[in-house]
PAFIKE-354059 format. One record per atom (N, C-alpha, C): residue in one letter; x, y, z. Coordinates in steps of 0.001 Angstrom, whole numbers, plus 500000, padded with zeros to 6 digits. Example, Ala and Ser with C-alpha at 12.3 -4.5 7.8 and 13.67 -1.06 7.14 Angstrom:
A513190494310507800;A512300495500507800;A513200496700507800;S512850497750507080;S513670498940507140;S512900500030507870;
END
This chain:
M669838133471369568;M670219132636368395;M669368132916367152;D668194133126367423;D667080133857366297;D667745135108366193;G668080135961367193;G668430137448366742;G669893137593365955;V670491136384366268;V672000136354365435;V671639136160364142;T670524134610363872;T670210134481362728;T669720135705361773;R668753136359362538;R668243137739361862;R669465138478361098;S670129139036362305;S671244139959362330;S672114139277360875;T672605138186360635;T672916137400359800;T672684137795358367;K670985137649358247;K670217137757357387;K670070138726356940;T670154139983357718;T670321141406357327;T671468142257356668;D672464141530357422;D673902141819356852;D674181141358355472;L673501139758355089;L673769139392353899;L672774140235353013;T671645140712353534;T670769141539352364;T671256142804352499;S671828143248353263;S672672144808352955;S673901144623351913;W674378143226352193;W675984143142351184;W675120142961349896;F674070142266349777;F673669141866348338;F673229143211347856;L672527143919348354;L671733145247347538;L672882146291347279;F673995146295348207;F675280146926348012;F675785146792346556;E676183145187346663;E676936144591345212;E675845145256344154;F674733145040344142;F673644145206343324;F673748146587342622;S673911147693343814;S673931149018343435;S675085149371342612;L676196148860343242;L677518148687342447;L677401148796340965;L676520147428340982;L676419146643339495;L675729147586338657;L674744148454339148;L674035149330338534;L674546150568338260;D675672150926339043;D676504152359338914;D677141152259337557;G677826150809337343;G678549150783336251;G679012149144336161;P678113148612335314;P678462147125335191;P679845146384334856;W680380147292333796;W681623146944333523;W682605147072334590;E682702148152335147;E683328148555336619;E683059147579337523;W682017147137337661;W681676146183338787;W682292144758338382;I682403144510337071;I683147143087336695;I684604143354337072;I685134144330336482;I686698144061336423;I687356144729337769;V686365145902338579;V687044146305339861;V686240145982341420;T684804146610341006;T684302146933342254;T683619145651343035;G683163144824341763;G682550143567342296;G683247142584343429;N682489141865344117;N682958141057344767;N683682139942344062;R684972139519344338;R685536138653343451;R684899137324343447;L684378136630344438;L683769135344344395;L682542135507343648;L681638136504343817;L680721136687342549;L680885136516341394;I682257137440341017;I682362137676339438;I683009135884339466;S683562135381340128;S683915133855339753;S683013133112339668;L681892133324340595;L680804132449340277;L679813132894338778;F680072133879338443;F679644134731337096;F680194133902336012;Q681451133714336032;Q682373133162335080;Q682069131386334998;L681873131082335863;L681756129589336202;L680025129189335455;V679385130168335995;V677880129872335279;V678088129757334037;L678791130763333391;L679155130797331972;L679435129909331456;L680621129196332219;L681424128233331374;L680512126786331563;A679849126512332501;A679115125785332707;A677825125584331576;G677279126767331303;G676326126784330603;G676883126519329466;T677907127111328774;T678630126846327477;T678744125443327154;L679067124798328064;L679418123260328313;L678503122654328012;L677121122767328860;L676291121981328787;L675365122194327294;V675578123503326654;V674680123629325636;V675451122853324431;V676876122808324281;V677573121893323528;V677564120498323944;M677191120122325059;M676898118566325068;M675564118481324648;L674621119246325107;L673191118468324495;L673122118951322873;L674060119575322224;L673842119674320735;L674735117977320300;G675341117519321067;G676285116298320699;G677453116525320245;F677955117597320443;F679262117610319879;F680606117063321016;I680044116786322277;I680804116155323006;I680386114831323634;P680180113658322989;P679864112483323256;P680389111819324733;L681853112288324842;L682302111529326293;L682518110194326259;Q682766109598324769;Q682911108002325103;Q684303107714325005;A685383108411324335;A686805107981324540;A687205108500325668;E688134107471326231;E688824107672327559;E689957108392327522;T691134108313326545;T691910108867326394;T691903110628326334;P691044110989325556;P691177112567325545;P690361113109327272;I689518112279327684;I689078112934328927;I690335112735330022;L691358111548329750;L692280111582330569;L693252112539330384;F693523112731329207;F694600114152329103;F694307115156329662;L692749115522329341;L692314116736330361;L692601116880331565;L692139115593332365;L692134115640333801;L693599115754334061;F694545115243333384;F695924115289333828;F696609116618333779;A696250117391332552;A696411118701332079;A696036119660333068;L694440119691333852;L694246120376334703;L694700120044336157;I695202118706336338;I695644118602337552;I697336119283337795;T697913118895336818;T699402119544336646;T699017121226336599;A698176121645335836;A698280123185335959;A697948123896337385;N696853123133337980;N696379123327339060;N697531123131340129;F698001122463340139;F699389122340340976;F700456123385341165;T700795123684339693;T701492124748339100;T700767126258339833;L699664126340339209;L699039127337339949;L699050128014341216;I698691126766342133;I698720126865343650;I699841127342344225;S701051126609343402;S702320126460344057;S702901128391343871;I702649128417342629;I703054129811342384;I702614131189343278;I701058130996343284;I700587131998344050;I700805132005345616;T700863131043346215;T701202130576347694;T702696131450347833;S703647131114346941;S704832131465346797;S704839132880346818;L704129133375345763;L703932135011345842;L703280135488347165;S702568134823347869;S701787135414348808;S702948135367349984;Q703927134230350153;Q704857134163351178;Q705806135106350928;F706176135528349706;F707350136358349461;F706760137986349975;L705338138187349778;L704980139520350336;L705075139546351687;L704629138359352360;L704471138306353914;L705890138390354458;G706871138169353700;G708318137819354162;G708810139503353929;R708229140093353245;R708699141453353217;R708097142375354306;E707201142143354851;E706528142560355944;E707612142254357405;V708517141575357236;V709471141504358352;V710662142409358303;E710376143139359588;E711257144362359555;E712114144241360844;S712792145061360794;S713657145485362237;S713012146444362811;P713344146600364331;P712523147271365434;P712712148777364784;N714079149035364592;N714300150324364119;N713394150786362970;E713055150019361916;E712332150143360552;E711116150220361053;I710630149468362056;I709223149555362631;I708874151081363062;R709734151469363899;R709826152798364700;R709734153786363658;A710785153665362574;A710722154988361716;A709576155268361036;E708796153616360608;E707631153649359744;E706538154400360895;M706229154164362078;M705366154242362925;M705438156016363093;A706561156286363254;A707039157801363656;A706405158598362332;E706697158194361307;E706229159023359964;E704349158809360098;T704154157511360133;T702922157611360241;T701796158532361366;I702612158672362459;I702080159452363509;I702285160832363097;S703420161103362719;S703638162494361958;S702526162897361213;Y702481162007360200;Y701247162496359380;Y699782162813359756;R699469162052360965;R698210162030361601;R698436163163362320;E699253163605362899;E699431164889363672;E699196166063362831;D699991166071361465;D699960166926360238;D698323167414360162;I697626166377360123;I696185166598359566;I695272166881360988;S695596166605361983;S695130166860363054;S694909168848363201;K696106169005363126;K696405170430363313;K696033171392362337;T695842170648360901;T694963171247359635;T693466171647359930;I693110170546360625;I691633170552360579;I691185170887361878;S692044171137362800;S692085171589364517;S690996170110364996;Q691447168986364759;Q690743167758365755;Q691600167210366356;S691770166965367772;S692596166652368545;S693045165225368240;V691908164337368480;V692311162989367956;V691417162656366892;M692026161960365959;M691775161206364970;M691649159558364821;P690860159188364244;P690319158012364326;P691564156870363836;V691391155831364496;V692347154884364167;V692034153877363151;K690334153504363088;K690220152675362045;K690380153023360796;P690760152436359688;P691276152942358393;P689816153551357799;A688667152729357743;A687392153164356879;A687166154608357496;I686885154482359085;I686722155720359780;I687591157065359582;F688741156619359494;F689639157631359327;F689609158414357815;F689249157649356933;F689303157861355495;F687842158572355459;L686812158228356109;L685537158728356284;L685389160326356651;F686271160148357906;F686402161576358563;F687170162442357630;L688283162030356922;L689110162843356145;L688060163552354831;F687399162947354375;F686649163119353127;F685225163890353524;A684893163688354951;A683752164270355172;A684207165912355544;N685276166038356344;N685994167358356331;N686183168029355233;V686691167472354392;V686834168193352982;V685595168559352006;R684439167886352487;R683330168143351823;R682652169465352473;D682859169420353762;D682387170369354509;D683368171706354057;D684495171596354027;D685287173082353386;D684808173161351856;L684469172267351261;L684020172590349930;L682693173533349850;E681922172903351077;E680627173751351312;E680806175182351539;S681697175310352570;S682203176653352936;S682816177520351790;L683487176853351119;L684113177681349652;L683244178134348869;E682062177208348598;E681191177623347734;E680363178557348049;Q679903178862349471;Q679267180092350076;Q680154181427350089;L681656181145349860;L682323182148349615;L682553182573348062;S682273181651347327;S682719181987345888;S682403183324345215;S681070184011346121;S680637185130345527;S681241186256345933;Q682702185929346847;Q683528187375346884;Q684435187421345860;A684430186479344947;A685299186643343612;A685354188092343240;R686589188544342559;R686185189825342427;R685989190083340645;T686106188844340094;T685893188717338934;T685080187700338280;K684402187795337370;K683484186633337039;K684248185432336735;R685333185525335933;R686158184365335195;R686485183825336637;A687153184356337658;A687852183768338803;A686491182753339736;Q685312183516339489;Q684473182925340565;Q683897181356339352;D683797181758338209;D683379180560337203;D684678179517337668;E685833179734337582;E687077178801337739;E686686178055339188;L686485178901340367;L686444178399341504;L685308177411341652;E683951177627340978;E682710176937341046;E683047175527340091;D684020175708339307;D684159174354338451;D685027173463339389;L685674173773339968;L686655173257341010;L685728172645342080;I685150173451342480;I684233173067343754;I683290171820343372;A682634172048342110;A681378171056341545;A682165169690341162;G683235169840340750;G683875168670340393;G684518167818341608;F684974168430342498;F685486167770343582;F684228167382344803;Q683561168234344692;Q682256167735345531;Q681429166757345114;T681238166486343976;T680693165294343347;T681551163889343773;H682916163977343925;H683588162748344081;H683624162737345665;T683698163521346497;T683831163610347707;T682290162878348113;D681098163681347724;D680007163042348029;D679595161342347707;Q680427161043346566;Q680387159399346103;Q681375158717347168;V682372159351347915;V683260158455348627;V682450158298349952;V682160159602350344;V681195159665351923;V680220158837351808;E679390158483350547;E678233157561350682;E678498156315350675;H679574155787350157;H680358154764349966;H680505154316351334;L681365154884351968;L681718154681353290;L680793154623354487;E679760155407354137;E678630155238355334;E677737154202354943;H677429153191353678;H676978152501353806;H677377151190354525;P676565150589355294;P677048149457356463;P677662148216355924;A677321148044354310;A677924146837353791;A679370147603353229;S679674148571353374;S680927148705352215;S682124148782353266;E683253148922352207;E684319148514353211;E685503149466352589;L686552149725353141;L687286150723352788;L687889150772351323;K687858149512350805;K688655149093349552;K687519149969348400;H686127149894348789;H685372150325347908;H685422152060347525;A686162152667348829;A686206154116348646;A687459154164347672;L688729152873347977;L689863153045347287;L689344153126345928;F688377152206345552;F688202151930344140;F687397153198343289;T686805153771344194;T686645155276343946;T687736156299343603;S688425156264344681;S689828156790344728;S690846157039343489;V690777155772342955;V691948155334341969;V691489156304340657;N690168156319340524;N689532156904339476;N689688158549339687;A689738159221340641;A689680160546340823;A690776161078340111;D690437162484339642;D691654163038339220;D692119164135340123;Y692948163351341241;Y693206164358342025;Y694274165499341999;E694917165010340633;E696048165945340241;E695409167141339319;N694397166614338830;N693500167984338170;N693090168884339247;Y692440168444340098;Y691997169323341199;Y692886170244341860;A694251169560342153;A695370170264342813;A695895171298341828;H695834170978340657;H696439171902339291;H695227173039339433;Q693902172586339305;Q693370173912339618;Q693224174651340708;A693343174194341820;A693399175115343120;A694646175402342801;W695882175099342742;W697179175943342388;W696900177198341507;Y696507176901340389;Y696277177862339453;Y695164179123340091;L694580178816340918;L693596180012341390;L694454180552342372;Q695435179865343325;Q695973180525344265;Q696860181476343591;M697687181266342508;M698917181637341572;M698249182927340708;E697416182640339804;E696856183397338982;E695783184468339453;H694847183851340423;H694012184697340857;H694146185272342243;S695399185181342847;S695549185413344370;S695014186769344764;D694899187906343634;D694559189135343909;D693029189507343887;E692284188358343362;E690918188354343033;E690169187637343982;F690485187349345127;F689670186670346124;F690219187499347390;T689113187353348254;T689245187664349614;T689770186938350136;D690706187276351349;D691289186591352502;D690790185231352904;P689601185437353161;P688738184032353595;P688816182741352619;V688727183441351152;V688695182222350065;V690215181733349757;T691230182630349913;T692309182300349883;T692704181324350754;E692285181825352221;E692717180705353112;E692166179028353294;Q690942179468352459;Q689939178141352347;Q690716177378351334;L691318177761350077;L691987177406349198;L693293176468349370;D693883177371350321;D695186176722351007;D694703175411351676;Q693717175548352490;Q693546174428353382;Q693078173387352467;L692267173375351233;L691769172724350568;L693071171792349788;T694050172710349215;T695135171921348697;T696046171197349869;D696237171373350926;D696890170419351876;D696049169561352164;K694586169222352217;K693794168214352204;K693761167221351064;L694007167783349610;L693941167133348779;L695455166104348939;E696914166785349399;E697875165954349518;E697735165107350605;Y696804165218351762;Y696315164226352732;Y695768162755352381;I694755163409351461;I693780162072350763;I694691161426350079;V695772161969349009;V696586161209348219;V697540160480349117;V698007160992350032;V698887160134350928;V698264158848351561;A697032159237351935;A696213158166352650;A695911156998351794;T695156157608350253;T694893156841349615;T696137155654349119;R697358156314348706;R698485155402348462;R698673154459349630;M698499154768350906;M698980154028351853;M698026152741352135;F696585153039352029;F695828151909352219;F695790151043350522;Q695922151653349747;Q696135150908348374;Q697187149826348489;T698193150187349133;T699306149177349376;T699229148267350344;T698400148448351247;T697581147528352121;T696593146333351493;F695918147130350583;F694958146435350055;F695350145514348863;I696452145794348571;I697014144840347189;I697667143477347920;K698438143986349446;K698893142948350018;K697890142028350434;S696837142413351014;S695662141589351481;S694704141005350192;E694835141305349277;E694244140692348036;E695018139372347703;V696015139600347597;V697062138666347235;V696998137370348322;A696957137777349758;A696744136767350733;A695483136002350645;E694639137113350223;E693265136661350414;E692905135215349066;L693814135656347997;L693719134826346778;L694388133537347073;S695508133738347599;S696311132364348137;S695334131528348912;R694817132148349976;R693776131316351197;R692835130720350134;F691926131214349094;F690900130935348653;F691497129743347601;L692466129766346899;L692977129005346038;L693112127544346786;L694036127719347974;L694037126204348784;L692695125704349251;Y692015126424349601;Y690509125864350203;Y689711125482348978;I689727126019347787;I689259125365346780;I689920124356345517;G691383124888345632;G692063123820344848;G692343122592345322;L692588122526346479;L692944121140346930;L691706120276346807;P690496120503347375;P689287119589346790;P689144119199345338;V689273120284344588;V689393120137343044;V690468119002342746;Q691585119115343330;Q692668118362342755;Q692284117092343467;L691851116828344199;L691503115534345101;L690514114598344139;S689248115503343763;S688343114945343152;S688941114439341727;S689732115450341220;S690045115055339858;S691060113829339737;V691557113804340902;V692833112562340780;V691671111172341238;I690500111520341931;I689819110273342176;I689139109575340737;V688621110751339984;V688075110310338597;V689020109615337779;M690085110370338123;M691307109450336688;M691314107940337390;L691407107969338631;L691639106145339113;L690530105459338647;L689457106182338715;L688337105387338247;L688530104566336799;Y689362105199336254;Y689542104483335026;Y690867103680334939;T691101103275336153;T692312102362336335;T691547100864336495;A689951101020336718;A689608099695336915;A689359098896335407;P689347097382335738;P689400096898334370;P687963097057333598;A687877096914332332;A686737097131331617;A685748096261332115;S685908095198332091;S684622094365332501;S684004094678333701;V684988094872334875;V684291095689336135;V684310097026336075;P683451097794335455;P683404099497335635;P682969099876337235;L683412100607337939;L682985101011339134;L681662101723339139;V681795102521338128;V680684103422337632;V679894103203336197;S678604103417336382;S678162103472334779;S678500104286334362;S678245104480332759;S678574105404331991;S677662106633332074;A676260106160332424;A675560107861332491;A676057108236333802;T676637107672335096;T677390108595335893;T678340109144335430;L679225108746334899;L680252109446334383;L680115110317333180;T678931110423332601;T678597111504331663;T678065112761332704;V677705112321333570;V677570113897334928;V678723114274335347;L679240113000336024;L680756113056336675;L681689113786335881;I682215113450334629;I683330114231334071;I682970115712333491;P681869116089333544;P681505117540333001;P681908118272334310;A681167117883335464;A681531118340336948;A682884118486337133;V683771117629337210;V684964117439337311;V685789118457336441;L685424118591335009;L686304119437334340;L685821120999334495;I684668121123334909;I684093122437335756;I685097123110336656;A684894122019337709;A685357122340338724;A686876122760338725;G687550121837337640;G688904122367336995;G689351123591336969;F688656124232336413;F688849125752335876;F688178126638337131;V688037126319338212;V687605127366338994;V688743127919339783;P689882126892340050;P690868128071340499;P691382129172339379;F691482128826338087;F691710129783337003;F690886130996336860;L689496130856337086;L688663131787337213;L688697132544338432;L689077132030339659;L689171132720340629;L690594133567340704;L691779132876339938;L692919133905339509;L692718134960338887;S691985134563337631;S691411136007336737;S691040136916337240;S689938136643338050;S688994137576338876;S689907138835339782;Y690864138046340217;Y691524138730341248;Y692880139603340572;I693524138929339557;I694556139491338964;I694139140658338034;V692853140481337507;V692399141722336932;V692040143037337564;R691607142752338847;R691494143727339458;R692894144149340021;L693769143529340368;L694929144109341006;L695877144600340047;T695748144269338527;T696529144901337698;T696052146103337094;I694612146450337141;I693985147708336915;I694165148515338117;I694284148322339174;I694594149374340386;I695958149705340224;A696836148552339832;A698413148877339810;A698320150013338832;Q697710150033337647;Q697913150885336706;Q697361152005336751;R696404151882337534;R695324153522337884;R696487154079338818;M697078153685339745;M697978154237340904;M699688154424340554;A699798154184338865;A700980154135338788;A701723155291339009;D700886156387338388;D701619157843338221;D701990158349339881;R702597159500340077;R702815159805341048;R702307161350341452;F701506161768342612;F701080163069342727;F702245163906342394;P702279165138341873;P701293165712341372;P701302165427339907;F702173164555339238;F702051164366337770;F700946163118337613;N700415163306336523;N699628162420336135;N699416162157334490;S699766161259333981;S699924161039332429;S699065160139332046;Q697612159869332774;Q696557158913332325;Q695381159837332111;H695504160899332392;H694096161914331974;H694420162711330946;S693848162850330004;S693576163626328689;S692979164780328889;D692160165125329993;D691318166205330112;D692091167200331473;T693383166809331438;T694152167520332596;T693881168805332139;V693817169905333095;V693400171551332848;V694859171863332737;V695004172790331401;V696330173346330957;V695984174855330796;R696517175516331651;R695896177037331973;R697312177774330923;S696797178922330665;S697546180029329697;S698058181233330762;N699211181650330679;N699154182904331265;N698602184129330380;T698386183973329485;T697787185117328522;T696574185027328643;G696235186478328256;G694590186577328290;G694167187344329651;T692883188067329556;T692724189190330380;T691610188626331094;D690984188955332334;D689858188507333078;D688707189623333048;D687455189055332599;D686454190035332576;D685658190470333601;P685727191677334093;P685162191872335279;P683707191495335372;
END
């Protein structure tokens, strides 16, 4: 039992340190995308509670009149019922779309197996991992090895310009692959953290650079460099396919998770709000609770009433940003202003 407790504490510490490292890497990105949604909701809740406490201490909210309080409680109860109903309906809709005929399931499985076999042939690996996170790690680690090999071969370029552009491609892509591999190798990391990194990656630009080197400088590289570039281009496409595939799964799981949390949290919040409203049905001459208790109870219930909205906002912000960042289709990308645009004119300096 002590071993299980220590293991749980270790996992919790590892998770907290990982979240803290993500926060240090990019505070704003942590708030809108990479951070744990429950932590973000808790952060919002603390801000809301702190603001309300300050306003109350300043005397702006005396909590003496019953009518405004009842209106607020009624509004929160109605809004939360509507919110929970809409989100759970959306979740059921997404789950309903997962119901497929046997032929559709077999066709989808065949496409996925064919995709895995193509990767196996390209990287000469007979058996590929079946766990998504390990599969993603394996793919990026293999690409990182290819980039290291390509870096060693870059000196074989016959012109300085070709070598510089090849090294520029290697440096940019290597930084990204190192970051993804580092995330996936962390014990507290999940596949979604690699996806968050991938949706920010400019794969279209990397592919454009690789294609440009193959087309414009094909006669300026040795055969080993050309073959390595061909492999890198193929693996870029595999990475994009894997990212798209896992992003779709991630979005569905996020909506299902949001619905579950809204039910777990929303129903107790609704029950507490209804009970507090019913307290006001007692005769004025026989109050069920003292005014001092209501002064504490009412703000607590009002703050709790906002929890479903805070939880919804934290999830929806991330989902919309992920959807926006994955809106383009490889190899086209309209969201990056620094995409490489090459000219066919000009000469190479030997």
